[in-house]
PASEBA-1860 file (N, C-alpha, C; in nm, 3 decimals):
! residues 207
1> MAIILAAN> 18.371/6.640/2.387/18.511/6.632/2.394/18.583/6.758/2.454 ~ 18.530/6.874/2.342/18.593/7.012/2.375/18.553/7.048/2.502 ~ 18.430/7.023/2.551/18.377/7.086/2.669/18.439/7.033/2.769 ~ 18.470/6.874/2.778/18.556/6.851/2.901/18.702/6.870/2.886 ~ 18.756/6.899/2.803/18.886/6.953/2.794/18.893/7.086/2.847 ~ 18.783/7.181/2.834/18.774/7.310/2.868/18.759/7.301/3.034 ~ 18.690/7.197/3.069/18.659/7.188/3.219/18.786/7.133/3.281 ~ 18.859/7.058/3.229/18.971/7.014/3.288/19.074/7.151/3.277
9> MCSITNSK> 19.084/7.231/3.189/19.170/7.331/3.198/19.116/7.448/3.302 ~ 18.977/7.438/3.326/18.914/7.529/3.435/18.996/7.457/3.559 ~ 18.991/7.336/3.591/19.050/7.274/3.726/19.190/7.321/3.750 ~ 19.269/7.312/3.639/19.418/7.341/3.650/19.427/7.502/3.678 ~ 19.339/7.585/3.635/19.352/7.722/3.647/19.316/7.753/3.790 ~ 19.221/7.693/3.826/19.162/7.725/3.958/19.281/7.679/4.060 ~ 19.335/7.553/4.044/19.473/7.515/4.122/19.577/7.608/4.129 ~ 19.625/7.634/4.013/19.724/7.747/3.992/19.709/7.879/4.075
17> TVEVIKRF> 19.599/7.921/4.060/19.550/8.043/4.110/19.557/8.040/4.271 ~ 19.510/7.944/4.335/19.492/7.929/4.470/19.654/7.909/4.511 ~ 19.746/7.835/4.424/19.881/7.829/4.469/19.959/7.949/4.465 ~ 19.918/8.045/4.368/19.981/8.179/4.357/19.943/8.251/4.462 ~ 19.824/8.250/4.504/19.751/8.342/4.636/19.814/8.303/4.751 ~ 19.851/8.171/4.778/19.907/8.121/4.888/20.061/8.163/4.904 ~ 20.122/8.169/4.790/20.270/8.213/4.789/20.282/8.352/4.810 ~ 20.193/8.427/4.772/20.203/8.572/4.803/20.166/8.602/4.941
25> DIEDKLQS> 20.089/8.519/5.006/20.029/8.533/5.146/20.156/8.513/5.226 ~ 20.231/8.404/5.213/20.370/8.372/5.275/20.459/8.460/5.281 ~ 20.469/8.523/5.156/20.563/8.638/5.131/20.543/8.760/5.228 ~ 20.417/8.796/5.230/20.374/8.898/5.310/20.417/8.876/5.443 ~ 20.384/8.762/5.492/20.379/8.714/5.631/20.568/8.736/5.665 ~ 20.647/8.695/5.570/20.780/8.673/5.597/20.824/8.842/5.612 ~ 20.765/8.909/5.509/20.808/9.063/5.503/20.768/9.128/5.643 ~ 20.652/9.072/5.686/20.604/9.166/5.826/20.686/9.123/5.945
33> RSNIALPR> 20.736/8.972/5.924/20.820/8.952/6.053/20.941/9.009/6.035 ~ 20.995/9.045/5.932/21.131/9.105/5.908/21.136/9.238/5.923 ~ 21.030/9.319/5.975/21.011/9.458/6.014/21.065/9.517/5.884 ~ 20.987/9.489/5.762/21.001/9.582/5.638/20.914/9.695/5.643 ~ 20.962/9.809/5.585/20.888/9.947/5.584/20.744/9.904/5.553 ~ 20.649/10.018/5.630/20.526/9.999/5.607/20.479/10.020/5.455 ~ 20.525/10.124/5.397/20.483/10.140/5.252/20.493/10.017/5.153 ~ 20.619/9.930/5.195/20.652/9.819/5.120/20.539/9.715/5.151
41> LEASSSRR> 20.476/9.698/5.289/20.400/9.596/5.323/20.265/9.651/5.266 ~ 20.224/9.763/5.235/20.098/9.840/5.199/20.097/9.788/5.051 ~ 20.225/9.798/4.971/20.236/9.757/4.832/20.203/9.609/4.818 ~ 20.260/9.531/4.911/20.258/9.387/4.870/20.100/9.334/4.925 ~ 20.040/9.407/5.019/19.905/9.384/5.066/19.812/9.423/4.947 ~ 19.859/9.524/4.870/19.771/9.593/4.766/19.779/9.483/4.655 ~ 19.886/9.441/4.637/19.929/9.338/4.537/19.840/9.219/4.558 ~ 19.835/9.173/4.691/19.774/9.023/4.708/19.631/9.075/4.710
49> HLLISVGP> 19.569/9.178/4.751/19.433/9.205/4.744/19.371/9.207/4.590 ~ 19.475/9.284/4.503/19.433/9.267/4.386/19.441/9.146/4.302 ~ 19.522/9.065/4.342/19.549/8.912/4.273/19.417/8.855/4.324 ~ 19.377/8.853/4.454/19.271/8.789/4.508/19.128/8.819/4.423 ~ 19.130/8.966/4.400/19.009/9.011/4.334/19.017/8.955/4.178 ~ 19.140/8.989/4.113/19.141/8.940/3.968/19.133/8.786/3.965 ~ 19.191/8.715/4.030/19.194/8.575/4.045/19.053/8.522/4.005 ~ 18.958/8.525/4.087/18.812/8.448/4.047/18.774/8.507/3.890
57> SLVTLTCG> 18.803/8.631/3.850/18.741/8.679/3.744/18.837/8.603/3.623 ~ 18.952/8.591/3.638/19.019/8.524/3.550/18.965/8.368/3.523 ~ 18.934/8.316/3.661/18.896/8.177/3.653/18.746/8.157/3.593 ~ 18.665/8.265/3.622/18.526/8.277/3.544/18.537/8.286/3.396 ~ 18.637/8.376/3.357/18.658/8.379/3.200/18.704/8.248/3.144 ~ 18.781/8.188/3.209/18.853/8.057/3.149/18.728/7.937/3.159 ~ 18.664/7.931/3.279/18.585/7.829/3.310/18.445/7.839/3.234 ~ 18.390/7.972/3.244/18.261/7.998/3.202/18.235/8.015/3.063
65> LSPSMVWA> 18.344/8.089/3.003/18.308/8.160/2.835/18.371/8.028/2.769 ~ 18.480/7.975/2.790/18.533/7.887/2.707/18.452/7.750/2.660 ~ 18.400/7.685/2.724/18.319/7.583/2.707/18.195/7.637/2.607 ~ 18.127/7.724/2.629/18.035/7.817/2.576/18.093/7.813/2.416 ~ 18.197/7.892/2.412/18.271/7.932/2.287/18.306/7.806/2.207 ~ 18.340/7.681/2.264/18.385/7.570/2.195/18.266/7.530/2.159 ~ 18.150/7.510/2.233/18.022/7.448/2.193/17.959/7.537/2.058 ~ 17.974/7.652/2.085/17.895/7.736/1.960/17.989/7.721/1.837
73> EEKSGEKE> 18.132/7.695/1.855/18.200/7.666/1.734/18.173/7.531/1.674 ~ 18.146/7.441/1.768/18.110/7.301/1.724/17.968/7.308/1.661 ~ 17.882/7.381/1.693/17.742/7.378/1.647/17.765/7.441/1.486 ~ 17.832/7.555/1.476/17.867/7.623/1.370/17.921/7.537/1.247 ~ 18.024/7.446/1.289/18.074/7.354/1.188/17.969/7.239/1.142 ~ 17.888/7.196/1.255/17.791/7.110/1.213/17.694/7.165/1.107 ~ 17.644/7.301/1.138/17.554/7.384/1.061/17.630/7.388/0.923 ~ 17.760/7.398/0.905/17.803/7.437/0.787/17.798/7.279/0.710
81> EEDKGVIG> 17.834/7.189/0.783/17.833/7.042/0.700/17.694/7.024/0.667 ~ 17.592/7.061/0.724/17.442/7.037/0.689/17.433/7.119/0.562 ~ 17.458/7.245/0.570/17.438/7.314/0.469/17.480/7.278/0.330 ~ 17.605/7.211/0.332/17.672/7.168/0.220/17.611/7.043/0.156 ~ 17.556/6.969/0.261/17.479/6.834/0.211/17.362/6.889/0.143 ~ 17.292/6.990/0.179/17.161/7.050/0.123/17.203/7.095/-0.007 ~ 17.307/7.184/-0.024/17.357/7.225/-0.138/17.357/7.124/-0.244 ~ 17.443/7.024/-0.196/17.488/6.906/-0.277/17.360/6.835/-0.348
89> AIKSLFDP> 17.249/6.824/-0.252/17.131/6.737/-0.310/17.047/6.816/-0.397 ~ 17.045/6.942/-0.373/16.995/7.038/-0.485/17.054/7.024/-0.619 ~ 17.197/7.056/-0.600/17.274/7.046/-0.720/17.252/6.905/-0.816 ~ 17.253/6.810/-0.735/17.243/6.652/-0.794/17.078/6.667/-0.843 ~ 16.983/6.739/-0.799/16.856/6.714/-0.838/16.849/6.786/-0.973 ~ 16.917/6.882/-0.988/16.901/6.943/-1.124/17.015/6.934/-1.210 ~ 17.111/6.833/-1.186/17.212/6.837/-1.281/17.150/6.712/-1.383 ~ 17.179/6.732/-1.524/17.122/6.647/-1.618/17.219/6.500/-1.623
97> NEKTKSGK> 17.323/6.506/-1.569/17.420/6.396/-1.561/17.426/6.331/-1.419 ~ 17.456/6.189/-1.432/17.466/6.103/-1.330/17.563/6.011/-1.332 ~ 17.632/5.974/-1.210/17.769/5.888/-1.231/17.695/5.740/-1.226 ~ 17.765/5.675/-1.306/17.714/5.517/-1.322/17.804/5.442/-1.226 ~ 17.769/5.311/-1.224/17.837/5.236/-1.129/17.994/5.199/-1.147 ~ 18.039/5.231/-1.291/18.165/5.224/-1.299/18.241/5.365/-1.300 ~ 18.161/5.452/-1.265/18.217/5.568/-1.244/18.220/5.672/-1.358 ~ 18.178/5.655/-1.446/18.148/5.753/-1.574/18.011/5.849/-1.530
105> VLPKAYLK> 18.022/5.943/-1.613/17.911/6.063/-1.584/17.859/6.073/-1.737 ~ 17.720/5.998/-1.716/17.642/6.007/-1.844/17.511/6.083/-1.824 ~ 17.425/6.093/-1.934/17.309/6.178/-1.926/17.200/6.087/-1.846 ~ 17.131/6.140/-1.727/17.037/6.069/-1.670/16.928/6.019/-1.768 ~ 16.882/6.095/-1.852/16.781/6.047/-1.938/16.833/5.920/-2.012 ~ 16.962/5.912/-2.046/17.005/5.784/-2.135/16.994/5.660/-2.016 ~ 17.053/5.693/-1.903/17.062/5.590/-1.823/16.921/5.532/-1.765 ~ 16.827/5.623/-1.744/16.688/5.597/-1.721/16.635/5.478/-1.815
113> SAREVVKT> 16.652/5.539/-1.953/16.601/5.448/-2.064/16.661/5.331/-2.069 ~ 16.803/5.328/-2.087/16.881/5.213/-2.078/16.839/5.088/-1.967 ~ 16.832/5.155/-1.838/16.805/5.084/-1.730/16.674/5.011/-1.750 ~ 16.568/5.081/-1.809/16.425/5.014/-1.843/16.441/4.913/-1.927 ~ 16.539/4.929/-2.024/16.544/4.832/-2.132/16.595/4.708/-2.070 ~ 16.696/4.699/-1.983/16.750/4.591/-1.924/16.646/4.528/-1.830 ~ 16.559/4.591/-1.737/16.463/4.546/-1.639/16.361/4.489/-1.720 ~ 16.315/4.541/-1.821/16.194/4.475/-1.889/16.209/4.350/-1.943
121> MRESLNEV> 16.320/4.370/-2.017/16.385/4.254/-2.131/16.427/4.121/-2.019 ~ 16.486/4.155/-1.914/16.513/4.055/-1.818/16.375/3.983/-1.776 ~ 16.283/4.080/-1.753/16.158/4.021/-1.674/16.062/3.931/-1.806 ~ 16.095/3.969/-1.919/16.027/3.924/-2.026/16.074/3.800/-2.047 ~ 16.224/3.760/-2.057/16.289/3.641/-2.069/16.283/3.525/-1.957 ~ 16.262/3.605/-1.826/16.270/3.490/-1.720/16.089/3.459/-1.675 ~ 16.013/3.539/-1.757/15.870/3.488/-1.757/15.819/3.341/-1.805 ~ 15.756/3.288/-1.708/15.692/3.138/-1.746/15.593/3.179/-1.872
129> TDDNAKFR> 15.614/3.089/-1.977/15.525/3.103/-2.088/15.387/3.041/-2.068 ~ 15.363/2.949/-1.947/15.244/2.884/-1.920/15.146/2.997/-1.906 ~ 15.180/3.106/-1.860/15.067/3.206/-1.839/15.081/3.308/-1.952 ~ 14.984/3.285/-2.064/14.998/3.358/-2.174/14.984/3.512/-2.179 ~ 14.857/3.540/-2.086/14.842/3.700/-2.066/14.938/3.761/-1.986 ~ 15.005/3.704/-1.872/15.115/3.760/-1.821/15.238/3.778/-1.900 ~ 15.279/3.678/-1.994/15.396/3.666/-2.084/15.376/3.773/-2.184 ~ 15.247/3.784/-2.236/15.216/3.892/-2.329/15.234/4.029/-2.273
137> RTADSAKE> 15.200/4.060/-2.133/15.235/4.198/-2.082/15.370/4.216/-2.077 ~ 15.461/4.140/-2.017/15.605/4.147/-1.980/15.654/4.171/-2.135 ~ 15.614/4.097/-2.225/15.675/4.119/-2.363/15.649/4.246/-2.413 ~ 15.522/4.291/-2.425/15.475/4.432/-2.463/15.556/4.533/-2.373 ~ 15.580/4.525/-2.251/15.657/4.622/-2.187/15.799/4.625/-2.233 ~ 15.863/4.517/-2.264/16.006/4.508/-2.310/15.996/4.589/-2.459 ~ 15.922/4.541/-2.535/15.886/4.609/-2.673/15.880/4.761/-2.653 ~ 15.797/4.803/-2.573/15.806/4.958/-2.568/15.927/5.048/-2.506
145> SIREYLGS> 15.980/4.952/-2.415/16.112/5.034/-2.359/16.220/5.026/-2.458 ~ 16.216/4.922/-2.552/16.326/4.927/-2.649/16.297/5.032/-2.774 ~ 16.155/5.031/-2.796/16.111/5.138/-2.879/16.139/5.276/-2.842 ~ 16.126/5.305/-2.709/16.162/5.453/-2.663/16.311/5.458/-2.662 ~ 16.376/5.367/-2.615/16.510/5.367/-2.638/16.595/5.402/-2.754 ~ 16.535/5.339/-2.863/16.591/5.328/-2.991/16.559/5.485/-3.045 ~ 16.423/5.526/-3.043/16.394/5.668/-3.070/16.467/5.782/-3.027 ~ 16.500/5.772/-2.879/16.581/5.866/-2.818/16.732/5.867/-2.828
153> WRGNQTVA> 16.792/5.740/-2.837/16.944/5.724/-2.836/17.006/5.679/-2.948 ~ 16.927/5.610/-3.034/17.007/5.531/-3.125/17.083/5.617/-3.230 ~ 17.213/5.604/-3.221/17.297/5.691/-3.307/17.335/5.827/-3.248 ~ 17.284/5.843/-3.131/17.334/5.973/-3.040/17.481/5.952/-2.996 ~ 17.561/6.043/-3.051/17.702/6.040/-3.036/17.762/6.080/-2.890 ~ 17.666/6.135/-2.795/17.698/6.150/-2.676/17.728/6.008/-2.605 ~ 17.647/5.905/-2.645/17.665/5.790/-2.573/17.689/5.669/-2.666 ~ 17.720/5.688/-2.796/17.731/5.581/-2.894/17.869/5.497/-2.865
161> QEESYVIL> 17.964/5.563/-2.805/18.080/5.466/-2.771/18.093/5.407/-2.629 ~ 17.965/5.441/-2.544/17.971/5.389/-2.420/17.946/5.237/-2.426 ~ 18.011/5.160/-2.322/17.981/5.016/-2.334/17.853/4.957/-2.307 ~ 17.780/5.013/-2.232/17.637/4.982/-2.202/17.555/4.998/-2.348 ~ 17.589/5.102/-2.427/17.524/5.120/-2.554/17.553/5.024/-2.652 ~ 17.680/4.983/-2.659/17.719/4.897/-2.764/17.667/4.745/-2.730 ~ 17.665/4.722/-2.587/17.605/4.589/-2.553/17.458/4.592/-2.582 ~ 17.379/4.697/-2.540/17.236/4.689/-2.577/17.214/4.679/-2.714
169> EKVIRSLA> 17.305/4.738/-2.813/17.274/4.702/-2.938/17.292/4.572/-2.996 ~ 17.389/4.498/-2.913/17.418/4.352/-2.944/17.250/4.274/-2.902 ~ 17.219/4.344/-2.787/17.090/4.250/-2.738/16.970/4.271/-2.849 ~ 16.971/4.411/-2.911/16.854/4.434/-3.005/16.906/4.354/-3.139 ~ 17.016/4.343/-3.167/17.056/4.272/-3.289/17.032/4.130/-3.284 ~ 17.048/4.073/-3.183/17.029/3.935/-3.145/16.884/3.892/-3.153 ~ 16.797/3.984/-3.099/16.646/3.962/-3.105/16.587/3.982/-3.254 ~ 16.667/4.082/-3.315/16.612/4.105/-3.447/16.663/3.969/-3.559
177> NFYSKAGP> 16.776/3.933/-3.529/16.827/3.806/-3.619/16.737/3.700/-3.596 ~ 16.696/3.667/-3.466/16.637/3.548/-3.426/16.498/3.536/-3.498 ~ 16.418/3.675/-3.469/16.275/3.675/-3.538/16.277/3.682/-3.668 ~ 16.394/3.740/-3.737/16.364/3.756/-3.879/16.389/3.603/-3.946 ~ 16.450/3.501/-3.875/16.471/3.380/-3.924/16.349/3.291/-3.872 ~ 16.327/3.292/-3.740/16.214/3.234/-3.688/16.070/3.261/-3.696 ~ 16.051/3.379/-3.736/15.899/3.452/-3.753/15.882/3.526/-3.614 ~ 15.811/3.616/-3.620/15.755/3.713/-3.514/15.694/3.658/-3.373
185> SAPLSQEV> 15.626/3.523/-3.418/15.564/3.473/-3.309/15.642/3.362/-3.247 ~ 15.758/3.355/-3.277/15.837/3.206/-3.241/15.885/3.244/-3.104 ~ 15.865/3.137/-3.009/15.934/3.158/-2.889/16.095/3.152/-2.896 ~ 16.148/3.234/-2.824/16.288/3.236/-2.803/16.370/3.093/-2.759 ~ 16.454/3.062/-2.822/16.535/2.942/-2.788/16.608/2.958/-2.664 ~ 16.626/2.851/-2.573/16.716/2.868/-2.438/16.847/2.938/-2.472 ~ 16.911/2.890/-2.613/17.036/2.956/-2.616/17.038/3.098/-2.655 ~ 16.955/3.163/-2.724/16.940/3.288/-2.750/16.900/3.365/-2.608
193> KSEILDYL> 16.816/3.307/-2.535/16.779/3.362/-2.390/16.897/3.376/-2.290 ~ 16.969/3.272/-2.306/17.097/3.271/-2.221/17.202/3.382/-2.251 ~ 17.219/3.392/-2.401/17.292/3.511/-2.461/17.263/3.644/-2.411 ~ 17.141/3.673/-2.453/17.063/3.783/-2.423/17.083/3.835/-2.275 ~ 17.057/3.734/-2.171/17.061/3.773/-2.026/17.182/3.784/-1.976 ~ 17.299/3.740/-2.056/17.430/3.757/-2.028/17.465/3.907/-2.062 ~ 17.410/3.937/-2.198/17.428/4.061/-2.238/17.376/4.166/-2.124 ~ 17.273/4.134/-2.088/17.185/4.242/-2.002/17.275/4.253/-1.875
201> NTAEEFL> 17.320/4.145/-1.796/17.402/4.152/-1.692/17.523/4.233/-1.723 ~ 17.582/4.213/-1.817/17.695/4.289/-1.866/17.667/4.435/-1.855 ~ 17.568/4.469/-1.942/17.520/4.619/-1.969/17.489/4.688/-1.812 ~ 17.419/4.614/-1.726/17.395/4.658/-1.624/17.514/4.710/-1.531 ~ 17.631/4.637/-1.543/17.728/4.704/-1.461/17.796/4.816/-1.499 ~ 17.744/4.862/-1.616/17.807/5.019/-1.669/17.688/5.114/-1.667 ~ 17.584/5.082/-1.599/17.467/5.179/-1.590/17.454/5.219/-1.438
END
C-alpha cells in the first residue's frame, strides 16, 4: 500500500513539473515578443534550463528513492515484531509460571501435576470394568498421579487457596471416604463416580 501511494505521488510530481516547465516556456516567448532586453531573456532562459535540468532530478528522488525507503521501513517493522515474538517465546519457556484458563498465574509444575490428576482420574472413572487388565492400568495411573500430586503440593501455601486445589481436595476426600467404608477393592458406585466427575470438570476450568 505504501509503495502504491509513493507511485501515485510520483505521477503527481511528474505532472506538476511538466506544467511548471510549460508555464516558464510561455513566459519566455511572451518576453521575447515584447522586445525585453537581452540580459532579461538570458536570465529567463537560464532559469528555464535550470528548471528543466533540476526537474528530472527531483522526480528521480521522489519516485525512485521513496518506494525503497518505505519498503525498508516496512521490513524493519516486520523484523521488529518478529524479534518481539521470539523473545516472548523464550521468556515463556523459562518462566516458572503459567496463566490458567481463568486468567490466574500459577506455578507450571503445579498445573502440570493437577492436570495429570484430572486426566488420569477421568480415564479411570470412564473405563469399562469388563476389561480387568485395562481397568487396573488406568486405576494404577490415577493412583500414581494422586500420590505425586499430594507429595508435591498438599499443604503448599502457594496454591492452597486456589479453586483447583480446593476441588481436587474434595475429589481425594470423596475417594478416601468411599474406600474406607466399602473396602479398598470395592467398585465405585455410580453416585460417587458422577460426583467426582463433576468435581474434575470444575477443577479443569481453573487449570
